[in-house]
C-alpha positions in Angstrom: -83.0 124.0 121.0 -83.4 121.5 118.3 -86.6 121.2 116.4 -88.7 118.0 116.1 -87.6 117.7 112.4 -84.1 117.1 113.6 -85.2 114.0 115.6 -87.0 112.1 112.9 -85.2 108.7 112.8 -87.0 106.9 110.1 -89.3 107.3 107.1 -92.1 104.9 108.1 -95.5 106.3 109.0 -97.0 105.8 112.4 -100.8 105.3 112.8 -102.0 108.1 115.1 -104.3 106.1 117.3 -101.7 103.3 117.7 -99.1 105.9 118.6 -101.3 107.4 121.3 -102.0 104.0 122.8 -98.3 103.1 122.6 -97.4 106.3 124.4 -100.0 105.8 127.2 -99.1 102.2 127.8 -95.4 103.0 128.0 -95.9 105.8 130.4 -98.1 103.7 132.6 -95.6 100.8 132.6 -92.9 103.1 133.9 -95.0 104.1 136.9 -96.0 100.4 137.5 -92.3 99.7 137.9 -92.1 101.7 141.1 -95.3 100.1 142.6 -93.0 97.8 144.6 -90.8 100.6 145.8 -90.9 103.1 148.7 -90.2 106.8 148.4 -86.8 106.1 149.9 -86.1 103.3 147.4 -86.8 105.7 144.6 -84.0 108.1 145.8 -81.2 105.5 145.9 -78.1 105.9 143.8 -75.5 103.3 144.6 -72.7 104.4 142.2 -72.1 107.1 139.5 -73.2 104.7 136.7 -76.7 104.4 138.1 -79.5 106.8 138.7 -82.4 107.0 141.2 -85.7 105.6 140.0 -87.2 109.0 140.6 -84.7 110.6 138.2 -85.6 108.0 135.5 -89.2 108.9 135.8 -88.5 112.7 135.6 -85.9 112.4 132.8 -88.1 110.5 130.4 -90.7 113.3 130.9 -88.0 115.9 130.3 -87.3 114.3 127.0 -90.8 114.7 125.7 -91.0 118.2 127.1 -87.6 119.4 125.7 -87.8 117.8 122.2 -91.5 118.1 121.5 -93.5 120.3 123.8 -91.3 123.4 124.3 -90.5 123.8 120.6 -94.3 123.9 120.0 -94.9 126.6 122.6 -96.0 124.6 125.6 -95.2 126.3 128.9 -92.4 124.6 130.9 -93.6 122.7 133.9 -90.7 124.1 135.9 -87.6 125.8 134.3 -85.3 124.3 136.9 -86.2 120.8 135.6 -84.5 121.6 132.3 -81.2 121.4 134.2 -82.0 118.8 136.9 -83.2 116.2 134.4 -81.1 116.8 131.4 -78.9 113.7 131.1 -76.1 114.6 128.6 -77.5 116.9 125.9 -75.0 119.8 125.7 -76.9 121.2 122.8 -79.9 121.9 125.1 -78.0 123.2 128.0 -76.5 122.7 131.4 -76.9 119.4 133.3 -76.9 118.6 137.0 -73.9 116.3 138.0 -74.7 112.7 137.2 -72.9 111.2 140.3 -75.0 113.5 142.5 -78.4 112.7 141.3 -79.1 110.7 144.5 -78.9 113.9 146.7 -82.0 115.4 144.9 -84.5 114.9 147.7 -86.5 117.6 146.0 -88.6 117.6 143.9 -90.4 114.8 145.8 -91.5 111.6 144.2 -95.1 112.9 144.2 -94.0 116.1 142.5 -92.3 114.0 139.8 -95.5 112.0 139.3 -97.4 115.3 138.9 -94.7 116.5 136.4 -95.3 113.3 134.4 -99.1 113.9 134.5 -98.6 117.4 133.2 -96.4 116.2 130.4 -98.8 113.4 129.5 -101.8 115.8 129.3 -99.9 118.2 127.0 -98.6 115.4 124.9 -102.1 114.0 124.4 -103.4 117.4 123.4 -100.6 117.9 120.9 -100.9 114.4 119.4 -104.6 115.0 119.0 -104.2 118.3 117.4 -101.2 117.6 115.1 -102.5 114.3 113.7 -100.6 114.6 110.4 -97.3 116.0 111.7 -94.8 113.3 110.6 -91.9 115.0 112.6 -93.9 115.1 115.8 -95.0 111.4 115.4 -91.4 110.3 114.7 -90.1 112.2 117.7 -92.8 110.8 119.9 -92.0 107.3 118.8 -88.3 107.9 119.6 -89.3 109.2 123.0 -91.3 106.1 123.7 -88.4 103.8 122.9 -86.2 106.1 124.9 -88.5 105.6 127.9 -88.4 101.8 127.3 -84.6 101.9 127.6 -85.0 103.7 130.9 -87.5 101.2 132.2 -84.7 98.5 131.9 -82.2 100.9 133.4 -84.5 101.6 136.3 -84.6 97.8 137.2 -80.9 97.4 136.7 -80.2 100.4 138.9 -82.5 99.4 141.7 -81.0 95.9 141.7 -77.5 97.3 142.1 -78.7 99.5 145.0 -80.5 96.6 146.7 -77.4 94.4 146.3 -75.4 96.8 148.6 -77.9 96.3 151.4 -76.9 93.4 153.7 -80.6 92.6 154.1 -80.7 91.7 150.4 -84.2 93.1 149.8 -86.4 91.7 147.1 -87.8 94.1 144.5 -90.7 91.7 143.8 -92.3 88.9 145.8 -93.7 87.4 142.6 -93.1 84.0 141.2 -89.4 82.9 141.2 -87.7 80.5 138.9 -86.8 77.2 140.6 -83.4 77.2 142.1 -82.8 73.4 141.9 -80.2 72.6 139.3 -81.4 70.8 136.2 -79.4 69.3 133.4 -78.3 71.9 130.9 -78.9 71.1 127.2 -75.7 70.1 125.5 -73.9 72.9 123.8 -74.0 72.5 120.1 -72.2 74.6 117.4 -74.1 76.2 114.6 -72.1 76.8 111.5 -72.3 79.7 109.1 -70.4 80.0 105.9 -68.5 82.9 104.5 -70.6 85.5 102.7 -71.7 89.1 102.3 -74.7 89.6 104.6 -77.1 92.5 105.1 -76.5 94.3 108.5 -78.5 97.0 110.2 -82.0 98.4 110.1 -84.0 99.2 107.0 -85.6 102.6 106.6 -89.1 101.2 106.7 -88.9 100.2 110.4 -88.2 102.0 113.6 -84.6 102.0 114.6 -82.0 104.3 116.3 -79.5 106.1 114.2 -76.7 103.8 115.2 -78.4 100.9 113.5 -78.1 102.6 110.2 -77.4 102.7 107.3 -78.5 99.3 106.3 -75.4 97.9 104.5 -73.6 94.8 103.4 -70.9 93.2 105.5 -68.4 90.5 104.6 -68.4 87.7 107.3 -66.0 84.8 107.2 -66.8 81.2 108.1 -67.7 80.9 111.8 -69.6 78.8 114.2 -71.5 80.0 117.3 -72.7 78.4 120.4 -76.3 77.1 120.4 -77.0 78.6 123.8 -75.5 81.1 126.3 -72.8 80.0 128.7 -74.2 78.9 132.1 -73.5 79.6 135.7 -72.2 76.0 136.0 -69.7 76.5 133.2 -68.5 79.8 134.6 -68.2 78.2 138.1 -65.8 75.7 136.5 -63.7 78.7 135.3 -63.6 80.1 138.9 -62.8 76.7 140.5 -60.0 76.3 137.9 -58.5 79.5 139.2 -59.4 81.4 136.0 -59.3 84.7 137.9 -55.6 84.2 138.7 -54.4 83.1 135.3 -53.1 86.3 133.6 -52.7 84.6 130.2 -56.5 84.6 129.7 -57.0 88.3 130.6 -56.7 91.4 128.5 -54.1 93.8 130.0 -56.7 96.4 131.1 -58.9 93.6 132.5 -55.9 92.2 134.5 -55.1 95.6 135.9 -58.7 96.1 137.0 -58.7 92.7 138.5 -55.6 93.4 140.6 -57.1 96.7 141.8 -60.6 95.4 142.6 -59.6 91.9 143.9 -62.7 90.5 142.1 -62.8 86.7 142.0 -66.4 86.1 140.9 -69.3 87.8 139.0 -70.8 91.0 140.4 -73.8 89.5 142.2 -72.4 86.1 143.3 -71.9 85.4 146.9 -70.1 82.5 148.6 -71.7 81.9 152.0 -70.8 78.9 154.2 -69.3 77.2 151.1 -72.6 77.5 149.3 -72.9 79.6 146.1 -75.7 82.3 145.9 -76.7 85.0 143.5 -78.4 88.3 144.3 -81.4 88.8 142.1 -84.4 91.2 142.0 -86.1 88.4 144.0 -83.5 88.7 146.6 -80.6 86.3 147.4 -81.1 82.9 145.7 -79.1 79.7 145.5 -77.1 79.8 142.4 -78.8 77.9 139.6 -76.1 76.1 137.7 -78.3 75.5 134.6 -79.2 79.2 134.2 -77.3 81.5 131.8 -74.5 83.4 133.6 -75.1 87.2 133.8 -73.7 90.4 135.1 -70.3 89.6 133.5 -68.1 92.4 132.3 -66.3 92.4 129.0 -63.0 91.4 130.5 -64.5 88.4 132.3 -66.3 87.4 129.1 -63.0 87.5 127.1 -61.1 85.6 129.8 -63.7 82.9 130.1 -63.8 82.5 126.3 -60.0 82.3 126.2 -60.0 79.7 128.9 -62.5 77.7 126.9 -60.3 78.0 123.8 -63.0 80.1 122.0 -63.8 83.8 121.5 -66.6 86.1 121.5 -68.6 86.6 118.3 -68.3 89.9 116.3 -71.5 91.9 116.3 -71.9 91.0 112.6 -71.6 87.3 113.3 -74.1 87.6 116.1 -76.6 89.5 113.9 -76.3 87.0 111.0 -76.9 84.1 113.4 -79.7 85.8 115.3 -81.8 86.2 112.1 -81.9 82.4 111.9 -83.1 82.1 115.6 -86.7 81.0 115.9 -86.6 80.5 119.7 -89.2 82.4 121.8 -87.8 85.5 123.5 -87.7 85.9 127.3 -88.3 89.6 127.8 -89.6 91.5 130.8 -92.6 90.2 132.8 -93.4 90.9 136.4 -92.7 87.4 137.6 -89.6 86.7 135.6 -86.9 89.1 136.5 -83.9 86.9 136.2 -82.6 84.6 133.4 -84.3 81.2 133.5 -82.6 77.8 133.3 -82.8 76.6 129.7 -84.7 73.5 130.7 -86.9 75.1 133.4 -90.7 75.1 133.0 -90.5 78.9 132.7 -88.3 78.6 129.6 -89.9 79.0 126.2 -87.0 77.5 124.4 -87.6 74.9 121.6 -86.7 71.3 122.2 -84.0 70.7 119.6 -80.4 71.0 120.8 -79.2 71.9 117.3 -81.0 75.2 117.2 -80.0 78.6 118.4 -81.5 79.4 121.8 -82.0 82.5 123.9 -80.6 85.0 121.4 -83.3 87.5 122.2 -84.1 88.3 125.8 -82.5 86.5 128.7 -79.1 88.3 128.8 -77.4 90.9 126.7 -74.5 89.1 125.0 -71.1 90.7 124.7 -69.6 90.8 121.2 -65.9 91.5 120.3 -66.9 94.6 118.3 -66.0 98.1 119.3 -68.9 100.4 119.3 -68.2 102.4 116.1 -70.3 104.0 113.3 -71.4 101.9 110.3 -70.0 103.0 107.0 -71.9 106.1 105.9 -73.3 106.8 109.4 -74.4 110.4 110.0 -75.6 111.5 113.4 -78.9 113.3 113.5 -78.7 117.1 113.3 -79.0 119.2 116.4 -79.0 118.0 120.0 -80.7 114.7 118.9 -77.3 113.7 117.3 -76.0 113.3 120.9 -78.4 110.4 121.5 -75.9 107.7 120.2 -73.2 109.1 118.0 -71.1 110.9 120.6 -70.7 107.6 122.6 -68.9 105.8 119.8 -65.6 105.6 121.7 -64.0 103.1 124.0 -67.1 100.9 124.4 -68.2 97.5 123.1 -71.4 96.3 121.5 -73.8 93.9 123.2 -76.7 92.3 121.4 -80.1 90.6 122.0 -81.7 92.2 125.0 -82.3 90.8 128.4 -85.1 89.4 130.6 -85.5 93.1 131.8 -85.9 94.5 128.3 -89.5 95.6 127.5 -91.4 93.5 125.0 -91.3 94.7 121.3 -88.3 96.9 122.1 -85.4 94.7 120.9 -84.7 93.5 117.4 -81.8 91.8 115.5 -80.2 95.1 114.5 -80.4 96.7 118.0 -76.9 97.8 119.2 -76.4 98.3 122.9 -73.1 99.5 124.2 -71.2 99.6 127.5 -67.7 100.1 128.8 -65.5 97.0 129.3 -65.5 97.2 133.1 -69.3 97.4 133.5 -71.4 94.5 134.7 -74.5 95.9 136.5 -76.5 95.5 133.2 -77.6 91.9 132.6 -74.7 91.0 130.4 -73.8 87.4 129.4 -71.7 85.3 127.2 -72.2 83.3 123.9 -69.1 81.7 122.6 -67.9 81.6 119.0 -65.1 80.1 117.0 -63.6 80.3 113.5 -64.9 77.6 111.3 -61.9 75.5 110.2 
């Protein structure tokens, strides 16, 4: 079992009262996410990549218990939970099979809520007693951000499960963005000149280990699209038989395409010659002005090739994002899907010559393989398994999505997924060499 000292991810201090409030608010937010769901909904697991909502609630509690409470002598809520709700930490012990999480009818949802309550009580006691313990505070902050990651995962996973239901149920009956097609702001190209730019997170701010060390990176002349690519633009790719033109597809992507017979994005539906998209608000008419989302890496690369462009590197994306002053579109209860750039719900600025929607809206694929920065060292102990061991065969996405919790995403944040995955809210921003 690792100690809390092994999990400290930064050197900045955390104000104790603020940390306690941050902890409580995050834990309450997780439980609010299932307010729309039945007990049966919370057990759904529609594919091996997803997990039941009930499991997310339990696993995030397991994290605080395993990395903070148990090393400080707190009694385990239930020893069996150490196996059932361990995700992938081999250094801690055995894990229950991920693809079979949906068969865990026990513990019940109510028992999981009680487990959370027990962990919350013990955490509050510990945080109150150990007010000056920097390691506990740092580990708690890591656990809070870990839970915020799972809040987004919970919404992504329940969306995938609901999409398999022919009733197309809605997660939320709240306000929905208008589906009428508006005019999309013209795509502009924002230029950046060759230079050595700072990349990553400084030591004075919270960040995951994969965002460090803060370092310098040479970036060549490039230009990047002022906004994400839209549903209307991707529909043009479909209607131009983009899914049948092998010259635009990476070899692995073409092989997957032939096996899956895919010919449109994951949640698109063609019904009676009308295009629809499944959302957390149920089935909606496709809004051509909204950013395209739920695109896998292969689709993103093929679309970029068809347009005569490419995807940005993660370094180009970060350099550009630090110049973005557009308001972010993160998670709120009534905006669970990317908004049209000109909709009344959009907070984008008026000028077409500025970068829009780089934070929130959709995760944006980059061309960069998920790899360590120069000088990267994983955290010691089991905490080193948080990010470092996944630096293989995946690609980096940047910017967050409309399902990302507020204050969780930053310019240096590196998300990562496999090239064939699309159930996360992944989109496209084009780039090009500056000639």
